[in-house]
GUGU-445790 format. One line per 8 residues: number of its first residue (from 1); their letters; for each residue x negated, y, z negated of C-alpha. Coordinates in nm, 3 decimals, decimal comma. Each point is the difference from the previous one (the first is absolute). Layout:
NUM> a> X:Y:Z; ...
% end
This chain:
1> mriftpll> -5,354:0,633:-1,204; -0,039:0,303:-0,214; 0,249:0,029:-0,307; 0,180:0,322:-0,093; -0,051:0,016:-0,385; 0,231:0,244:-0,194; -0,319:0,194:-0,088; -0,053:0,074:0,344
9> lmtlctls> 0,363:0,075:0,064; -0,022:0,273:-0,281; -0,322:0,172:0,178; 0,182:-0,015:0,366; 0,321:0,185:-0,135; -0,160:0,250:-0,206; -0,234:0,084:0,279; 0,269:-0,010:0,250
17> fagyaqee> 0,243:0,228:-0,165; -0,265:0,221:-0,090; -0,156:0,045:0,356; 0,302:0,022:0,201; 0,262:0,256:0,025; 0,361:-0,079:-0,107; 0,221:0,049:0,331; 0,371:0,084:-0,035
25> dtphdyyv> 0,241:-0,280:-0,204; 0,117:-0,191:0,312; -0,053:-0,347:0,061; -0,322:-0,099:0,195; 0,072:-0,318:0,190; -0,276:-0,231:0,084; 0,033:-0,325:0,228; -0,108:-0,302:-0,194
33> rltsnsyr> -0,032:-0,315:0,164; -0,103:-0,273:-0,236; -0,163:-0,338:0,123; 0,311:-0,190:-0,137; 0,327:0,043:-0,126; -0,065:-0,179:-0,309; -0,182:0,277:-0,115; 0,291:0,204:-0,002
41> pavgsgpk> 0,014:0,178:-0,354; 0,287:-0,058:-0,243; 0,243:0,309:-0,070; 0,088:0,083:-0,357; 0,116:0,309:-0,239; -0,275:0,173:-0,233; 0,068:0,107:-0,331; 0,166:0,343:0,107
49> gevkfsfp> 0,203:-0,210:0,314; -0,268:0,102:0,257; -0,079:-0,243:0,265; -0,272:-0,251:-0,095; -0,210:-0,246:0,230; -0,178:-0,284:-0,128; -0,213:-0,245:0,126; 0,004:-0,313:-0,230
57> khpeltqv> -0,332:-0,153:0,167; -0,160:0,336:-0,010; 0,056:0,182:-0,318; -0,238:0,270:0,107; 0,179:0,078:0,309; 0,298:0,079:-0,198; -0,188:0,262:-0,186; -0,145:0,131:0,359
65> faqfgvqa> 0,377:0,034:0,122; 0,095:0,196:-0,330; -0,280:0,235:-0,043; -0,006:0,110:0,372; 0,366:0,058:-0,029; 0,158:-0,238:0,199; 0,364:0,081:0,050; 0,135:-0,241:0,276
73> fdftfrna> -0,127:-0,317:0,173; 0,268:-0,048:0,273; 0,014:-0,325:0,232; 0,149:0,242:0,311; -0,025:-0,275:0,262; 0,200:-0,270:-0,121; 0,142:-0,050:0,342; -0,296:0,025:0,214
81> vveglkrt> -0,096:-0,236:0,271; -0,395:0,133:0,020; -0,197:-0,212:-0,209; -0,230:0,249:-0,183; 0,334:0,225:-0,106; 0,108:-0,308:-0,203; -0,255:0,069:-0,230; 0,030:0,371:0,002
89> ylmdvktr> 0,146:0,247:-0,297; -0,008:0,357:-0,056; -0,116:0,107:-0,298; 0,074:0,350:-0,181; -0,207:0,181:-0,247; 0,048:0,281:-0,206; -0,321:0,179:0,123; -0,216:-0,060:0,299
97> npelvkvl> -0,338:-0,161:-0,089; -0,252:-0,126:0,228; -0,151:-0,209:-0,280; 0,297:-0,224:-0,009; -0,075:-0,112:0,338; -0,352:-0,070:-0,070; 0,086:-0,209:-0,269; 0,269:-0,207:0,158
105> egayghif> -0,188:-0,076:0,305; -0,333:-0,055:-0,176; 0,033:-0,153:-0,353; 0,348:-0,185:0,130; -0,083:-0,039:0,374; 0,078:-0,354:-0,042; 0,347:0,118:-0,088; 0,032:0,316:0,190
113> efvhemrd> -0,072:-0,029:0,384; -0,009:0,355:0,065; 0,186:0,329:-0,174; 0,054:0,294:0,243; 0,145:0,341:-0,094; 0,308:0,073:0,179; 0,001:0,279:0,194; 0,268:0,290:0,017
121> fephyapn> 0,147:0,078:0,341; 0,049:0,358:0,132; 0,339:0,091:0,233; -0,092:0,085:0,368; 0,174:0,316:0,032; -0,089:0,377:0,047; 0,316:0,206:-0,055; 0,058:0,341:0,102
129> dyniqpfn> 0,257:0,268:0,128; 0,258:-0,112:-0,252; 0,360:0,110:0,035; -0,079:0,154:0,319; 0,341:0,030:0,220; 0,121:-0,102:0,272; -0,128:-0,328:0,003; -0,058:-0,195:0,327
137> tswhldlv> 0,114:-0,339:-0,187; 0,024:-0,212:0,276; -0,315:-0,003:0,231; -0,156:-0,258:-0,178; 0,295:-0,254:0,082; 0,036:0,126:0,359; -0,387:-0,062:0,077; 0,032:-0,397:-0,108
145> gapaawdi> 0,348:-0,033:0,186; 0,186:-0,087:-0,357; 0,341:0,129:0,150; -0,001:-0,268:0,293; -0,087:-0,250:-0,287; 0,292:0,075:-0,215; 0,207:-0,071:0,345; -0,126:-0,358:-0,088
153> ttgdpsif> 0,025:0,015:-0,369; 0,047:0,277:-0,305; -0,176:-0,264:-0,208; 0,139:-0,289:-0,215; 0,067:0,131:-0,387; -0,123:-0,389:-0,105; -0,351:0,124:0,135; -0,221:0,133:-0,281
161> laiaegrk> -0,298:0,214:0,027; -0,248:0,016:-0,278; -0,122:0,357:-0,049; -0,330:-0,051:-0,236; -0,180:0,322:-0,156; -0,275:0,026:-0,240; 0,013:0,147:-0,360; -0,092:0,361:0,121
169> tgfnfthp> 0,326:0,027:0,180; 0,384:-0,143:-0,019; 0,321:0,066:0,111; 0,298:0,281:-0,053; 0,279:-0,295:-0,019; 0,292:0,282:0,002; -0,098:0,158:0,359; 0,293:-0,044:0,227
177> evankivg> -0,190:-0,134:0,269; -0,105:-0,303:-0,235; 0,235:-0,020:-0,266; 0,212:-0,249:0,147; -0,255:-0,198:0,207; -0,250:-0,101:-0,271; 0,164:-0,293:-0,167; -0,261:-0,088:-0,276
185> nvsyygte> -0,347:0,093:-0,134; -0,258:-0,203:-0,167; -0,210:0,206:-0,210; -0,332:-0,044:-0,163; -0,142:0,181:-0,282; 0,301:0,234:-0,031; 0,119:0,272:0,258; -0,149:0,307:0,070
193> pphfhgta> 0,196:0,327:0,036; 0,185:0,010:0,333; -0,294:0,060:0,269; 0,097:0,098:0,389; -0,261:-0,253:0,159; 0,212:-0,302:-0,091; 0,331:0,199:0,086; -0,170:0,088:0,337
201> vagtaagd> -0,110:-0,335:0,102; 0,329:-0,175:-0,121; 0,199:0,270:0,192; -0,194:-0,049:0,318; 0,022:-0,377:0,041; 0,382:-0,026:-0,113; 0,158:0,291:-0,094; 0,358:0,071:-0,028
209> tdnglgls> 0,130:0,044:0,384; 0,299:0,090:0,138; 0,118:0,140:-0,323; 0,045:0,390:0,141; -0,297:0,167:-0,203; -0,356:-0,019:-0,029; -0,172:-0,177:0,300; 0,005:-0,351:0,165
217> sigfncrm> -0,239:-0,304:-0,044; -0,130:-0,251:0,211; 0,123:-0,292:-0,215; 0,339:0,116:0,002; 0,217:-0,231:-0,180; -0,292:-0,243:-0,169; -0,045:0,071:-0,371; -0,285:-0,008:-0,229
225> ytlygynp> -0,142:-0,115:-0,318; -0,289:0,244:-0,152; -0,333:-0,138:-0,184; -0,192:0,232:-0,220; -0,325:-0,094:-0,169; -0,334:0,039:-0,099; -0,119:-0,208:0,295; 0,320:-0,102:0,213
233> vvqldsll> -0,225:-0,195:0,216; -0,023:-0,285:-0,237; 0,337:0,025:-0,153; 0,208:-0,089:0,330; 0,054:-0,329:-0,148; 0,315:0,087:-0,175; 0,170:0,134:0,327; -0,109:-0,309:0,211
241> nmgirvfn> 0,144:-0,206:-0,242; 0,367:0,194:0,064; -0,068:-0,067:0,371; -0,106:0,337:0,095; -0,203:-0,026:0,318; -0,084:0,340:0,106; -0,260:0,232:-0,217; -0,098:0,347:0,061
249> msfgntsg> -0,341:0,089:-0,169; -0,074:0,385:0,101; -0,300:0,035:-0,222; -0,365:-0,109:0,018; -0,328:-0,043:-0,153; -0,334:0,029:0,191; -0,126:-0,335:-0,117; 0,120:-0,322:0,017
257> elveeeam> 0,044:-0,282:-0,300; 0,025:-0,360:0,028; 0,304:-0,058:-0,233; 0,171:0,279:0,202; -0,096:-0,178:0,357; 0,150:-0,353:-0,162; 0,298:0,177:-0,094; 0,076:0,130:0,319
265> edaylrga> -0,102:-0,340:0,176; 0,227:-0,188:-0,248; 0,307:0,239:0,052; -0,044:-0,053:0,377; -0,005:-0,396:-0,036; 0,314:0,049:-0,194; 0,165:0,158:0,292; -0,061:0,387:-0,093
273> iliasagn> -0,031:0,260:0,276; -0,266:0,247:-0,132; -0,029:0,356:0,113; -0,224:0,235:-0,097; -0,116:0,385:0,065; -0,347:0,004:0,161; -0,108:0,316:-0,209; -0,022:0,403:0,065
281> dptalrsy> -0,392:0,044:-0,024; -0,119:-0,040:0,349; -0,377:0,002:-0,088; 0,053:-0,297:-0,307; -0,078:-0,325:0,038; 0,298:-0,263:0,028; 0,276:0,028:-0,249; 0,138:-0,300:-0,196
289> paaydhvi> 0,263:-0,170:-0,007; 0,045:0,099:0,360; -0,294:-0,143:0,128; 0,053:-0,341:-0,175; 0,049:-0,308:0,268; 0,401:-0,066:0,050; 0,068:0,385:-0,094; 0,152:0,208:0,298
297> svtsvgdq> -0,205:0,329:-0,045; 0,183:0,315:0,115; -0,153:0,364:0,077; 0,173:0,314:0,104; 0,073:0,190:0,336; 0,196:0,315:0,036; 0,330:0,097:0,255; -0,258:-0,020:0,290
305> mnhdkvig> -0,130:-0,298:-0,089; -0,316:0,199:-0,109; -0,205:-0,195:-0,269; -0,132:0,361:-0,086; 0,238:0,190:-0,184; -0,167:0,310:0,148; -0,091:-0,135:0,348; -0,371:0,019:0,022
313> dpstahwh> -0,087:0,023:-0,351; -0,115:-0,358:-0,093; -0,008:0,121:-0,361; 0,397:0,016:-0,028; 0,006:-0,361:0,147; 0,099:-0,292:-0,228; -0,237:-0,303:-0,057; -0,060:-0,200:0,362
321> gssvdlva> -0,218:-0,311:0,064; 0,003:-0,346:0,110; 0,203:-0,104:-0,330; 0,305:0,200:0,164; 0,289:-0,196:0,131; 0,253:0,241:0,050; 0,097:0,364:0,023; 0,318:0,193:-0,097
329> pghdvvvp> 0,109:0,348:-0,070; -0,195:0,160:-0,286; -0,052:0,384:0,078; 0,275:0,212:-0,111; 0,245:-0,260:-0,090; 0,286:0,111:-0,169; 0,070:-0,175:-0,356; 0,212:0,025:-0,297
337> insqsyay> -0,172:0,114:-0,318; 0,112:0,084:-0,337; 0,312:0,234:-0,109; 0,188:-0,160:0,291; -0,215:0,228:0,247; -0,201:-0,093:0,301; -0,366:0,116:0,150; -0,234:-0,078:0,274
345> gngssyaa> -0,224:-0,277:-0,126; -0,322:-0,071:0,175; -0,177:-0,356:-0,067; -0,036:-0,374:0,132; 0,210:-0,039:-0,325; 0,320:0,107:0,223; -0,133:-0,176:0,316; -0,003:-0,360:-0,206
353> pmvaglvg> 0,343:-0,004:-0,100; 0,122:0,115:0,350; -0,148:-0,369:0,093; 0,161:-0,152:-0,287; 0,351:0,120:0,084; -0,065:-0,122:0,351; -0,082:-0,345:-0,128; 0,317:0,017:-0,183
361> lmlsvnpc> 0,195:0,047:0,317; -0,184:-0,302:0,130; 0,111:-0,194:-0,286; 0,323:0,079:0,037; 0,046:-0,117:0,347; -0,245:-0,329:-0,076; -0,051:-0,072:-0,340; -0,226:-0,323:0,078
369> lspddvel> -0,317:0,222:0,141; -0,292:-0,082:-0,161; -0,250:0,269:-0,110; -0,225:-0,112:0,280; 0,330:0,057:0,260; 0,029:0,317:-0,128; -0,319:0,115:0,025; 0,011:-0,160:0,356
377> ilkatalp> 0,310:0,195:0,101; -0,108:0,338:-0,158; -0,315:-0,016:0,206; 0,126:-0,128:0,310; 0,267:0,267:0,013; -0,207:0,311:-0,127; -0,128:0,273:0,273; -0,346:0,042:-0,002
385> vdnlpina> -0,086:0,398:-0,114; -0,408:-0,056:0,028; 0,007:0,055:0,338; 0,173:0,353:0,006; -0,233:0,279:0,060; 0,080:0,164:-0,313; -0,099:-0,323:-0,187; -0,299:-0,058:0,213
393> aytgqlga> -0,244:-0,020:-0,310; 0,187:-0,288:-0,154; -0,027:-0,254:0,268; 0,015:-0,346:-0,168; 0,085:0,165:-0,325; 0,386:0,004:0,009; 0,087:-0,331:0,007; 0,231:-0,141:0,267
401> gliqadaa> 0,186:0,326:-0,012; 0,362:0,188:-0,102; 0,268:-0,212:-0,110; 0,274:-0,028:0,219; 0,305:-0,079:-0,192; 0,277:-0,106:0,274; -0,264:-0,229:0,164; -0,094:-0,194:-0,322
409> vqmaqsya> 0,329:-0,043:-0,102; 0,118:-0,109:0,366; -0,290:-0,232:-0,001; 0,051:-0,128:-0,385; 0,352:-0,087:0,121; -0,095:-0,239:0,251; -0,295:-0,128:-0,155; -0,026:-0,359:-0,055
417> salptipk> -0,250:-0,021:-0,279; -0,204:-0,325:-0,090; 0,144:-0,143:-0,314; -0,214:0,118:-0,283; -0,147:-0,260:-0,235; -0,033:0,222:-0,256; 0,173:0,071:-0,267; 0,133:-0,340:-0,023
425> lnpsfhhy> 0,328:-0,060:-0,170; 0,018:-0,232:-0,286; 0,325:-0,167:-0,021; -0,095:-0,185:-0,343; 0,204:0,006:-0,310; 0,084:-0,131:-0,329; 0,309:-0,101:-0,160; 0,142:-0,081:-0,346
433> itcdddld> 0,352:-0,109:-0,124; 0,179:0,177:-0,296; 0,344:-0,101:-0,165; 0,246:0,305:-0,064; 0,267:0,008:-0,267; 0,253:-0,150:0,197; -0,257:-0,289:0,020; -0,032:-0,005:0,336
441> lnlhvsgt> -0,365:-0,055:0,201; -0,151:0,298:0,168; -0,284:-0,022:0,227; -0,218:0,300:0,020; -0,300:0,077:0,265; -0,272:0,226:0,006; -0,176:0,037:0,329; -0,354:0,162:0,071
449> rnplsthh> 0,012:0,354:0,120; -0,022:0,086:0,363; 0,002:0,358:0,034; 0,004:0,042:0,368; 0,290:-0,272:0,045; 0,344:0,083:0,093; 0,216:-0,290:-0,041; 0,009:-0,223:-0,280
457> qwnlyeqs> 0,210:-0,297:-0,037; 0,087:-0,286:-0,245; 0,179:-0,319:0,074; 0,088:-0,271:-0,232; 0,135:-0,322:0,082; 0,102:-0,332:-0,143; -0,308:-0,233:0,095; 0,251:-0,259:0,094
465> ntnqsidq> 0,094:0,225:0,292; -0,266:0,291:0,142; 0,181:0,078:0,267; 0,249:0,186:-0,139; -0,082:0,288:-0,293; 0,221:0,029:-0,242; -0,113:0,345:-0,140; -0,219:0,290:0,189
473> mawwqvsp> -0,138:0,293:-0,131; -0,113:0,253:0,297; -0,167:0,334:-0,010; -0,079:0,245:0,283; -0,246:0,253:-0,150; -0,189:0,232:0,147; -0,332:0,147:-0,117; -0,115:0,133:-0,211
481> ngynrdtl> 0,257:-0,188:-0,225; -0,079:-0,353:0,109; 0,078:-0,283:-0,209; 0,007:0,163:-0,344; 0,209:-0,254:-0,190; -0,206:-0,174:-0,294; 0,273:-0,276:-0,015; 0,316:-0,104:0,181
489> vfstvlqp> 0,292:-0,218:-0,107; 0,222:-0,215:0,220; 0,351:0,040:-0,052; 0,091:-0,390:0,041; -0,008:-0,185:-0,332; -0,256:-0,320:-0,007; 0,123:-0,317:-0,070; -0,139:-0,205:-0,277
497> nthymvkr> -0,268:-0,242:0,132; 0,059:0,058:0,349; -0,273:0,069:0,247; -0,047:0,337:0,162; -0,230:0,147:0,303; -0,046:0,361:0,012; -0,153:0,165:0,309; -0,154:0,335:0,019
505> gvwdgctp> -0,048:0,203:0,312; -0,166:0,367:0,075; -0,045:0,184:0,266; -0,147:0,350:0,120; 0,183:0,036:0,323; -0,320:-0,062:0,192; -0,188:-0,326:-0,102; 0,192:-0,325:0,007
513> wferrqyn> 0,188:-0,098:-0,287; -0,185:-0,146:-0,295; 0,204:-0,256:-0,250; -0,066:-0,227:-0,274; 0,186:-0,293:-0,152; 0,044:-0,158:-0,329; 0,161:-0,325:-0,055; 0,105:-0,168:-0,315
521> iqapscfv> 0,137:0,259:-0,183; 0,227:-0,125:-0,263; 0,073:0,046:-0,373; 0,164:-0,190:-0,281; 0,344:0,131:-0,119; 0,001:0,321:-0,238; 0,162:-0,225:-0,292; -0,328:-0,228:0,060
529> qfgyalda> -0,238:0,310:0,009; 0,133:0,159:-0,296; -0,086:-0,331:-0,163; 0,350:-0,076:-0,155; 0,008:-0,286:-0,254; 0,107:-0,169:-0,279; -0,296:0,000:-0,290; 0,075:-0,255:-0,297
537> epdangcv> -0,062:0,130:-0,337; -0,090:-0,256:-0,221; -0,003:-0,039:-0,397; -0,301:-0,067:-0,238; 0,033:-0,372:0,080; 0,001:0,030:0,372; 0,368:-0,041:0,074; 0,169:0,218:0,215
545> teykvsge> 0,276:0,186:-0,150; 0,041:0,282:0,233; -0,043:0,121:0,363; -0,052:0,350:0,131; 0,021:0,164:0,316; -0,298:0,164:0,137; -0,144:0,165:0,318; -0,044:0,364:0,130
553> nldlvdrv> 0,295:0,243:0,030; 0,231:-0,180:-0,237; 0,193:0,335:-0,002; 0,153:-0,090:0,355; 0,187:-0,297:-0,178; 0,328:0,095:-0,136; 0,070:-0,357:-0,196; -0,120:-0,350:-0,002
561> sfilvgat> 0,206:-0,299:-0,043; -0,110:-0,317:-0,162; 0,105:-0,353:0,023; -0,138:-0,263:-0,276; 0,022:-0,359:0,077; -0,024:-0,267:-0,259; 0,229:-0,177:-0,223; 0,236:0,232:0,123
569> trsytdfs> 0,001:0,277:0,281; 0,017:0,363:-0,132; 0,027:0,362:0,192; -0,102:0,304:-0,158; -0,063:0,365:0,141; -0,276:0,252:-0,092; 0,090:0,357:0,105; -0,313:0,181:-0,131
577> lpfrqpia> -0,368:-0,006:-0,013; -0,199:-0,211:-0,112; 0,212:-0,287:0,173; -0,049:-0,268:-0,265; 0,189:-0,366:-0,037; -0,065:-0,215:-0,325; 0,038:-0,365:0,064; 0,079:-0,323:-0,208
585> pyqdtqit> -0,361:-0,178:-0,052; 0,016:-0,366:0,011; 0,365:0,019:0,190; -0,019:0,257:0,313; -0,180:-0,176:0,288; 0,015:0,300:0,263; 0,064:0,371:0,026; 0,112:0,212:0,307
593> atlhfhng> 0,004:0,388:0,007; 0,173:0,186:0,272; -0,133:0,360:0,050; 0,275:0,249:0,121; -0,134:0,310:0,173; 0,151:0,360:0,028; 0,035:-0,061:0,364; 0,193:-0,320:-0,035
601> ktytlten> -0,297:-0,239:0,077; -0,072:-0,305:-0,211; -0,295:-0,216:-0,063; 0,049:-0,314:-0,216; -0,283:-0,163:-0,184; -0,006:-0,394:-0,156; -0,204:-0,125:-0,254; -0,066:-0,334:-0,169
609> iptcdpli> 0,012:0,016:-0,353; -0,262:-0,208:-0,128; 0,025:-0,278:-0,268; -0,043:0,155:-0,329; -0,260:-0,233:-0,228; -0,019:0,102:-0,347; -0,244:-0,247:-0,056; -0,297:0,189:0,148
617> pwrsavee> -0,080:0,149:-0,323; 0,011:-0,352:-0,147; -0,262:-0,160:0,219; -0,253:0,303:-0,049; 0,034:-0,086:-0,359; -0,130:-0,348:0,042; -0,330:0,178:0,058; 0,037:0,151:-0,323
625> tlvstael> -0,230:-0,233:-0,217; 0,281:-0,055:-0,254; -0,030:-0,384:-0,104; -0,210:-0,276:0,129; 0,152:-0,241:0,255; -0,108:-0,256:-0,216; 0,224:0,155:-0,272; 0,297:0,059:0,224
633> slypnpvm> 0,185:-0,278:0,211; 0,330:-0,177:0,099; 0,047:-0,369:0,013; 0,125:-0,173:0,123; -0,034:0,203:0,341; 0,199:-0,077:0,229; 0,262:-0,104:-0,255; 0,320:-0,237:0,090
641> geevqlqh> 0,152:0,003:-0,369; 0,188:0,235:-0,198; -0,288:0,147:-0,193; -0,356:0,149:0,071; -0,284:0,049:-0,285; -0,153:0,328:-0,009; -0,377:-0,007:-0,150; -0,090:0,351:-0,091
649> pasahlae> -0,232:0,217:-0,262; 0,143:0,082:-0,346; -0,016:0,369:0,117; 0,287:-0,061:0,286; 0,341:0,069:-0,125; 0,237:0,023:0,275; 0,090:-0,221:0,342; 0,181:0,121:0,263
657> lysltgqk> 0,117:-0,213:0,298; 0,058:0,187:0,336; 0,149:-0,124:0,350; -0,241:0,090:0,285; 0,239:0,306:0,115; -0,087:0,141:-0,365; 0,331:-0,108:-0,160; -0,075:-0,060:-0,392
665> lmeqplra> 0,147:-0,339:-0,081; -0,071:-0,059:-0,358; -0,213:0,128:-0,267; -0,135:-0,218:-0,284; -0,211:0,099:-0,333; -0,331:-0,212:-0,011; -0,067:-0,214:-0,333; -0,291:0,097:-0,206
673> sgttplrv> -0,127:-0,357:0,045; -0,137:0,071:0,340; 0,251:-0,211:0,180; 0,339:0,088:0,127; 0,281:-0,237:0,162; 0,209:0,207:0,299; 0,341:-0,117:0,077; 0,026:-0,018:0,384
681> adlekgvy> 0,279:-0,293:0,046; 0,236:0,283:0,132; -0,249:0,136:0,273; 0,009:-0,127:0,349; -0,280:-0,161:0,175; -0,232:0,291:0,118; -0,315:0,217:-0,087; 0,022:0,225:-0,297
689> lvrileke> -0,240:0,209:-0,203; -0,065:0,011:-0,357; -0,154:0,295:-0,179; -0,159:-0,033:-0,308; -0,014:0,354:-0,214; -0,274:0,088:-0,282; 0,097:0,154:-0,329; -0,269:0,259:0,074
697> gggstlkl> 0,155:0,081:0,351; -0,087:-0,142:0,360; 0,070:-0,351:0,120; -0,066:-0,291:0,233; 0,199:-0,180:0,252; 0,041:-0,364:0,098; 0,167:-0,174:0,279; 0,294:-0,268:-0,080
705> vie> 0,114:-0,264:0,265; 0,331:-0,176:-0,079; 0,058:-0,305:0,181
% end
């Protein structure tokens, strides 16, 4: 395995920057596929706030990224179903440098499966005859039977078309043909100045129709999202996640790319209907993305269904070949441009959105059509045009023929498609329970997103009766909104320690209803969750002298009522934090605290007060080597008479006699002789403790039994 040392790194960087001219300061992207996602770099910030990528296990690779100016390493295909895309990233660098590819694929080939340069795309248009009046604005709609299709449907506003454009083109969002029809834009790398191409394509697909000005559009009431990016082919994911299914791509490149091909396959598997312009150069090779599998490739015809713009002049034709699927009007089509004006446009760029708009009408009458269903219907209802004398040179190169909107919509309306298996709806969800300020238990649920689903329902049941729901949350949403709520909360307040069951169902209006159930959902009361308790506060001798109320959110408590049980029963109330209650050691045996909350709820805590044993420090003192056991004793022990003799060292000066409850009963100064009598005639039978104290401090304890 080759090792790329820092010295080699410096050499390569010096040569590469000196040997290659620096291009415009725009992001130059690469497709990067890792051999494993475990190699994905960590992202941080440099000393000047710049993005910094690091590879902890490969510090020299961290230097490579820094010196080659890597600015971004984006995981674009998060929701991909194609396996390779799950390990593919988009890498941005400040300046293009072929040496970077050589280094990553060479010295670090075990990490980087490949690094491919992302290509730019050219729009497929050939504009001419700007602002020529008068316009024949409707011939292209008449040619494909749009008015008859509108008798069936004028399009559903809930059906969205995505108009994708490359970075060299853009949109004029203020043009009256699109201002009210484009409802959102997804932009990568900023926004270019308004460009007529994107405006023209959008206006052709689903421009504002029946509004008393401008022109009509085949998509009529369907609405649009726009996508602007350096390479929109691999940037469809955000719109796919919104549930948008129809994508128009009026641009192309004459060579294919593996990542782009996989991105098209991935979108198709996730339910996308992909439409692209076939290209304008009749002498070129195939154009991509139109030539990829699962992409409907569309080329142009004129008002006589002529493929040549100038009949008989093949140089005026647009691309044709075996990869073409359909044709649509693309010669001298009236399109909206900038400055709220119109022009004749030429290019397969305008043929493709005619198909996209028609697909919008088809989904309006049958939203359950799969991508394969749509392509089958379009081709089955198309009018062959390669058998016309004016197209004799293009036999077998114009696909199934000219789209027929009325026939396609009619067939879509009655078409019983096979239920698609992809994308599958996922009814899984998570839940958690919280306490609010009223100390009520609230159940939160969070479900997996399903962009294509239109119905979402959550049902709450008591587990003892799952035949009758006690709460329900339901949404009927239409793409591109889908299920876009992170968390939902049932309005029903849960009862503590009660078992519940939640059922979540999702539906897209086409596939069967999917549901998931989760049982044994329960939680203790908020009082328990907040941890309310009585904490004992002991003194230095270990005797409890006070209790304090503890727990979370004590600010919700207005007051605490205490009851002490012992020799007598007493009541107290504390109105302010911290809630404390002193007790009488050796006397009180039980404490009860009732918490009164601001909303009127109460919670009661009860604790038995432990017996206070003041002799604990005495017992520990026995271990303090004060006197030997030979010098310290009681006799007789047990004693039945009135007096007991205490033998002690001369250094001891005082004896104290205690009951086992800690009550001191007597004390007796000790004689210097070492033997002192203790009178016990007035004591009852039982066990007592005698503590002998030293003059220098400390002491020892003996047990005395009186019979």
